[in-house]
C-alpha positions in Angstrom: 161.2 285.9 -106.8 160.8 286.6 -110.4 161.2 290.3 -111.0 160.8 290.3 -114.7 157.7 292.2 -116.2 154.9 290.3 -118.1 156.2 291.6 -121.6 159.7 290.2 -120.5 158.4 286.9 -119.8 156.2 287.1 -122.9 159.3 287.8 -125.1 161.3 285.0 -123.2 158.2 282.7 -124.3 158.5 283.7 -127.9 162.4 283.4 -127.8 162.0 279.9 -126.2 159.4 278.9 -129.0 161.7 280.5 -131.8 164.6 278.3 -130.2 162.7 275.1 -130.1 161.5 275.6 -133.8 165.3 276.3 -134.9 167.3 273.8 -132.8 164.8 271.0 -132.5 162.4 271.1 -135.2 164.9 272.2 -137.7 163.0 275.3 -139.2 164.6 278.1 -141.2 164.4 281.8 -139.7 161.7 282.5 -142.4 159.4 279.6 -141.5 159.8 280.8 -137.9 159.0 284.2 -138.8 155.7 283.0 -140.8 154.9 280.4 -137.9 155.2 283.1 -135.2 153.7 286.0 -137.2 156.8 288.0 -137.1 159.2 289.5 -139.5 162.6 287.6 -140.4 164.7 290.3 -138.5 162.5 289.6 -135.5 162.8 285.7 -135.7 166.6 286.0 -135.9 166.5 288.3 -132.9 164.2 285.7 -131.1 166.7 282.7 -131.9 169.5 285.0 -130.8 167.7 285.8 -127.5 167.1 282.0 -126.8 171.0 281.5 -126.7 172.1 284.6 -125.0 169.4 284.0 -122.3 170.8 280.4 -122.1 167.5 279.0 -122.9 169.0 276.7 -125.3 171.8 274.3 -124.5 171.8 271.2 -126.4 168.1 270.7 -125.6 165.7 273.6 -124.9 165.6 274.4 -121.1 162.7 276.8 -120.7 159.5 276.5 -119.0 157.1 277.8 -121.8 154.0 278.8 -119.8 151.2 277.2 -121.9 152.8 273.7 -121.8 153.6 273.9 -118.3 150.0 274.8 -117.5 148.9 271.7 -119.5 151.4 269.5 -117.9 150.3 270.5 -114.3 146.7 269.9 -115.2 147.3 266.6 -116.5 149.3 265.8 -113.6 146.7 266.6 -111.1 143.8 265.3 -113.1 145.5 262.0 -113.5 147.7 261.7 -110.2 150.7 261.4 -112.4 154.1 260.8 -111.3 155.3 263.7 -113.6 154.0 265.0 -116.9 156.2 266.6 -119.8 154.6 268.6 -122.4 156.5 269.9 -125.7 155.6 272.6 -128.0 153.8 271.1 -131.2 155.3 272.4 -134.6 152.3 273.9 -136.4 153.6 272.5 -139.8 154.8 269.1 -138.7 152.1 268.2 -135.8 152.9 264.5 -136.0 156.6 265.3 -135.4 158.1 263.1 -132.6 161.5 265.2 -132.3 160.7 267.4 -129.3 159.0 264.5 -127.2 161.9 262.0 -128.0 164.4 264.7 -126.9 162.5 265.1 -123.6 162.2 261.4 -123.2 165.9 260.8 -123.5 166.6 263.4 -121.2 164.4 261.4 -118.7 166.1 258.2 -119.7 169.6 259.5 -119.3 168.9 260.6 -115.7 168.1 256.8 -114.9 171.2 255.6 -116.8 173.6 258.4 -114.8 172.7 256.7 -111.7 175.6 254.7 -110.2 173.0 252.4 -108.3 172.4 249.2 -110.7 168.7 249.8 -112.1 166.4 247.7 -114.3 165.1 249.7 -117.3 162.2 248.1 -119.2 161.5 249.0 -122.8 158.3 248.5 -125.0 158.5 249.2 -128.6 157.5 251.6 -131.4 158.5 254.6 -133.4 158.3 257.0 -130.5 160.8 254.9 -128.4 163.3 254.3 -131.2 163.4 258.2 -131.7 163.9 258.6 -128.0 166.8 256.0 -127.9 168.4 257.6 -131.0 168.6 260.8 -129.0 170.7 259.4 -126.3 174.2 260.6 -125.6 176.7 257.8 -125.9 177.3 256.5 -122.2 179.0 253.7 -120.4 176.4 251.9 -118.2 177.4 248.4 -117.5 175.7 248.7 -114.0 172.3 248.7 -115.5 170.2 245.9 -117.2 167.8 246.9 -120.2 165.0 244.3 -120.6 162.5 244.0 -123.6 158.8 243.9 -122.5 157.8 242.1 -125.5 158.8 239.8 -128.2 161.3 240.9 -130.8 160.1 238.5 -133.6 157.4 238.2 -136.3 155.5 235.1 -136.4 157.8 234.1 -139.4 160.9 234.6 -137.2 162.0 238.3 -138.6 162.9 240.8 -136.3 160.3 243.4 -135.5 160.9 246.7 -136.8 161.0 249.0 -133.8 162.5 246.8 -131.2 165.0 249.2 -129.4 166.6 247.0 -126.6 169.6 246.0 -128.7 169.9 249.7 -130.3 169.8 251.2 -126.7 172.3 248.6 -125.3 174.7 249.3 -128.1 174.7 252.9 -127.3 174.9 252.9 -123.4 176.9 249.7 -123.2 174.6 248.0 -120.8 173.6 244.5 -120.2 170.4 243.6 -122.2 167.5 241.1 -122.6 165.7 241.1 -125.7 162.8 238.9 -125.6 163.2 235.9 -127.7 159.7 235.4 -128.8 157.1 236.3 -131.4 154.8 239.3 -130.1 151.8 237.2 -130.5 151.8 233.1 -130.1 149.8 231.3 -132.6 147.8 229.6 -129.7 147.2 230.1 -126.0 149.1 226.7 -125.6 152.0 227.7 -127.5 152.2 230.8 -125.3 152.1 228.9 -122.1 155.1 226.4 -123.6 157.0 229.4 -124.8 156.7 231.5 -121.5 158.0 228.2 -119.5 161.4 228.4 -121.2 164.0 229.2 -118.6 165.4 232.6 -120.5 162.0 233.7 -121.0 161.0 233.2 -117.6 164.0 235.0 -116.3 163.2 238.0 -118.6 159.7 238.2 -117.4 161.0 238.2 -113.7 163.4 241.0 -114.7 160.6 243.2 -116.4 158.4 242.6 -113.2 161.0 244.0 -110.9 162.2 246.9 -113.4 162.9 250.0 -111.5 161.6 252.4 -114.8 159.4 251.4 -117.8 159.0 253.1 -120.9 156.3 252.4 -123.4 154.6 253.8 -126.4 150.7 253.9 -126.7 149.2 252.6 -130.0 145.7 253.2 -131.2 143.1 250.9 -132.8 141.8 250.7 -136.3 143.1 249.9 -139.6 146.0 252.2 -139.4 147.3 250.9 -136.1 150.8 250.0 -135.6 150.0 246.5 -134.7 148.2 246.0 -138.1 150.3 247.8 -140.3 153.5 246.1 -139.0 151.5 242.5 -139.4 151.2 241.6 -135.9 147.5 241.0 -136.3 145.3 241.2 -139.3 142.0 243.2 -140.3 139.8 240.7 -138.9 141.1 240.6 -135.4 141.3 244.4 -135.2 137.5 244.4 -136.2 136.9 242.0 -133.3 139.1 244.0 -130.8 137.3 247.4 -131.9 133.7 245.5 -131.6 134.7 244.5 -127.8 135.4 248.1 -127.2 139.4 248.4 -127.5 140.6 251.8 -128.0 144.4 251.4 -127.6 147.1 248.9 -126.8 150.5 249.1 -124.8 153.2 246.2 -125.4 150.1 244.6 -127.6 147.9 244.3 -124.6 144.5 245.8 -125.8 142.4 247.9 -123.6 139.2 249.7 -123.4 138.0 253.3 -122.7 138.0 252.9 -119.0 141.8 251.6 -119.3 140.5 248.0 -118.4 142.7 245.2 -120.3 140.2 243.1 -122.4 139.4 239.6 -121.8 140.3 237.1 -124.5 140.7 237.7 -128.5 144.5 238.4 -129.2 145.1 239.3 -125.4 145.2 235.5 -124.8 148.1 235.3 -127.0 150.0 238.1 -126.3 153.5 236.9 -125.1 154.6 240.4 -123.6 155.2 241.0 -119.8 151.7 242.1 -118.0 151.1 245.5 -117.5 152.0 246.5 -113.9 152.2 250.0 -112.1 153.7 250.7 -108.9 154.0 254.0 -107.4 157.7 254.0 -106.9 158.3 252.5 -109.9 157.3 254.8 -112.9 155.9 253.5 -116.1 156.5 256.4 -118.7 154.2 256.7 -121.9 155.6 258.7 -124.8 152.8 259.0 -127.2 151.4 262.3 -129.3 148.7 262.7 -131.9 144.9 263.1 -132.5 144.5 259.7 -133.4 146.0 258.3 -130.2 144.3 260.7 -128.0 141.5 258.3 -127.0 144.1 255.8 -126.2 146.1 257.8 -124.2 143.2 259.3 -122.3 142.1 255.4 -121.4 145.7 254.5 -120.4 145.7 257.8 -117.9 142.0 256.9 -116.8 143.1 253.1 -116.2 146.3 254.0 -114.2 148.1 251.7 -117.1 150.9 254.5 -116.9 152.1 256.8 -114.3 153.9 259.4 -116.3 153.4 261.1 -119.9 155.5 262.9 -122.5 153.6 264.3 -125.0 153.0 267.5 -126.9 150.7 270.4 -126.4 148.1 269.8 -128.9 147.9 266.3 -127.6 147.5 267.5 -124.2 144.7 270.0 -125.2 142.8 266.9 -126.5 143.3 265.0 -123.3 141.9 267.7 -121.2 138.7 268.4 -123.3 
């Protein structure tokens, strides 16, 4: 039973926020004081309290009340396997440091398993940041498989493919997808996927024990446009058809239904699959992505979510 008074709990909440701003977001004590509306001396004491109360280890370890409440509401509303919400830095609302650390901690739980696992990965900035937060480990018992092609249409490596990067960090067998993210035609896609190596990778991804993906939004600022996977005309056609987001390049509508035709006919990625006992964990934040995240949750395209408190509030409105 928790015998702390409300004021003590509130002070620990403030200490946890100060600890997060200092140790995770890299704020100075002057910046923390301004963001929390306290004096510099109070900010210094809160950071010290975060350490003395053992709220700060390598990562922040404190159930900040608001974040916990948001996580519980999202979990109940969408029947999620789990949901983790991190504080949003007011001055850097799009910072992915916090979600990357939480996602890395979740990924490490699976990597520490002595039982061999197949871990499937999407791509994107959030997943790359997550992998960069991983501790060096020795995990030869596991297999890491890519869900989508690791090449651009001209043969260049995709900028945010993370399978090789992660395998180097944790010494695990890895299976990058030796394909472009999009084939030029449906016939080319069918030929590419019939290759024995590609077929084996697709089978591995189908049996993945856990999957980590990012969620992309639609529009001219979407990653699949900016990174050169599809052009502006193709994006406009997707939006006209009702697309609001994409996961591993599969476009879906506001109901979380994967669209028929258009660029989805040429996606060389593994198909989206969610099984109750094999979580698909999405890592995504931001107002721009909120409609896509909401749709993915509605359509059960993912079964777990790691995001920040501002995004969580938007999802619950």
